[in-house]
N, C-alpha and C positions, 0 to 999 in steps of 0.2 A: 125326361127324355134326353138322351145324350145328343150332342151336336152331330155326331156321325149319323145317328138315326134320323134326325131332322133333315139333314142334307140328302140322305138316301131316299127318304120318303118324298121330299120335294122333287128330286131328280126323277123319281118314278112317276110322279104326278105330271111333271112337265113332259116327260116322254110319252105318257098316255095322251096328253092333249095334242102333241105333235102327230101321233099315230091317228087319233080321231080326225084331226083336220086333214091329214093326208088321205085318209080313207074317204072322207066326205068329198074332197076335191076330185079324187080319181074315180069315185063311184064304187070303191071297194068296201063293201059292207062288212066283210070279215075284219079288215084292218081297223075300220071305225069301231067295231065292237071290241076288238082287242084293246084299243086305246081307252075306251070307256071302262073296260075291266081293269086296266092298269091304274086308272084314276081311283076307282072304287077300292082296289086293293091298298093303295097308299092311304086312303082315308081310314080304312079299317086299322091299318098299322098305327096311324096317328092316334086313333081312339084307344087302342090297346096300350100304347105308350103313356097316354094321359092317365089311364086307369092305374098303371104301374106307379106313375109319379104321385098320384093322389094317395095310393095305398102306402107308399113310402113316407109321404108327409104325415099321414095319420099315425103310422108306427113311431116315427120320430117324435111326434107330439105326445104320444102316450109315454114314451121313454123319458120325455123331458128335454130332448135335444133341441 
């Protein structure tokens, strides 16, 4: 995973946590749900990037790199 992807996913996760907390404090269930959704989306992106990294490593290993 590239550094830009890691930073972007971390920022999205932190933004989601902030939204969730703000929604919780204000009683805004929609904002809280959006925050949880943003966090879930960043976790999925991280998982996809991890799969890409593992696939790339496997290809390089087969090539002998």
